[in-house]
Structures are given as structure tokens and as C-alpha cells.
Residue, then its C-alpha position, 0 to 999 in steps of 0.5 A: m315813576r310809579t304806575l297805577q298798578d304799583i300804587t294799588a298793590q301798595i295800598r292793598a298790602a297796607v289795607g290788609s283785611d280792613a282799611g279801618l276807614g269806616k267809609s269808602v274812598k275813591l282816589n281819582l288819579k285823573e288820567d292814571g285811573v282810580v283806586f277804590i277802597d272799601g273795607g278790605t277791598v282795594t280795586n281800580e273800579d270807578k264806582p261811587a264812594d263816600l269820599t272822592i279825592t281827586i289828585s295826581l299820582e305824583n302828588l299822591v306819592a308826595m303826600g304819602a311821603g309827607r312832602l305834601q300836606p292835605a290841607f295845603a294841597i287843597m288850598v293850592g288846588k293840588m287836591r280836591c275832595s267831595d266832602l271836606s268834613l269827611l276828609m278831615a275826619l279821615e285825615d289820620p287814618l288816610t295819612a297812615l294808609l298813604s304813608h305806605l306809598s313812600 
């Protein structure tokens, strides 16, 4: 099982100098903690973001591997988000970023 530190390191490596999202994103991994992405900064600080995605660590990894689609995850309650329209706008760059978790 991957840890918060593993996920954070993989996302940090994928982000490089800029995530290319244009907005700040917080991945709320429930009891495992948070990953906060803003530009080229990736931390585990729990601070306000333009978009907060609440998902389990296991489901985040499944999404990164392409085994779980964002729309399906929301429909079946495996993922929640603070702003659905922003999530839809960022779906492609987020999917590309999360693909580095597989």
C-alpha cells in the first residue's frame, strides 16, 4: 500500500516547476492526509484551495492507473469535489498529473 509520502513525492516529481493547472488543488485523502498543489508547489499542508477533491488514497491510485474514471467516481460516491465545473475544466490536466501515480 502506498503512503501519503509516496503519493506526495510522485506528484511533486510530476509537477516539476508548474502543475499547469492554473488553480490550486487540494487532494483530501481522508484519514491519510492531504496533498496541496499550487503552481510548482506540492505540500501536505491543509490549506484552502480553488478545488478540493475528497477521495481515498486507494481510489486516487486507481484513478491514476485509469481503473477509476472521475465521473463514475463521483456518481458512485467514491469521490467528492468542492466545484464540479472546475473539476470538469481541469479533468484533462489532472488526469495527466495523476497518471504518474501508476
